[in-house]
N, C-alpha and C positions, 0 to 999 in steps of 0.2 A: 365539339370542343370539350376538352377534359377540364376538371375543376382546377387544375394548376395552370391553365392557360387563360389569360385575361386580355380582352380587347383593349388596345390603346386608344383613348378617346380622340386624341389629336390626329393620329395618322391612319387609324383604321386597321393597323397591323396587330397581329396577335403576339403577345410576349408571354414568356413563361415566368411565373412567380418563383422567387428563390425559395427553396425549401428551408424551413427553420432547422437549425442545428442545435441539438441539446448538448449541454455540458455532460461529460461522462460522469457516472456515479463514482464516488470515491470510497475507499475502504481503509480502515485503520488497521495497521499491522502491529500486533502486540506480542511481546515476549512474556511468558508465564513463569512464575516462580516455582521452584521445586527445592527439595532439601539436599540435592546431591551435586548439581552443576556448580563448578567453581566460578566465583565472581570474575576472575580473569578471563574465563572462556566466554562469558556473556559479553564482556567488553570487547573481546576479539571479534565476536559475531557482529556486534554493532558497528565496529570500525570497518570490517571486511565487507559486509553485505549492505550496510546502510550508510556508509561513508561518514560516520560520525567522528568528531574530534575526540581526543582523549577525555577532555572535560565533559563533553556532552554524553559520551558513552558511559562514563562513570556515573553521571547524574541519572541516566536512564536505568542503569544496572541497579542503583540504589532504590529507585522507584519499584523495580521488579522485586527486589529483596524485601523492602519495607511495606509495599502496598499490594503485593501479589501479582502485579502486571505492570508493564511499562510500554509506552507508545514508542515504537521504533520509527514509524513514519506513516504518511497518508499517501495512497497511490490509487491509480485506476485499477480496475478489477484484474486485468491481465498481469500487470506489474506486481500487484499485491500477491496474487496467487503464485507467481513464480518465486517471489521472495520467501513466502511461507514454505513452499516445497523445498527450496534450496537450503534454507536454514535448518529445517527438520532433518533433511538428509545429511547435512554436515554434522549436526549434533549426533545423529544415530551412528555415523561412521566413526566418530570420536568417543562413542560409548557414553554419551551424556543424555539425560532425559529432558533437556531443555526443549520446550514446546513453543512454537510460533503459530499464531492464529490470525485470522482476519475477521473484521466485522464491518458492516455497512456504516458509513459515517452518519 
């Protein structure tokens, strides 16, 4: 009998214990300030890739501008990694140095 099989005291049958599922780890996706990327481009990125409203995109863009970084969203590892790659590629293709990074929550 394996460690995940437990005898049922009432019926004498063996039942499998349910494995415990863990919540996936979450990652913060950040946009970093630079001296060259236009504010309108940052807003475009936030709306296009993070589905932010005009008001929320503007608020985050101002945080990037004034505080050096802005939180674009919190995602599971795979989603965060994809967003970081996609935003960095989009910025590079449009010749802007805007950087997107992720960090563990």
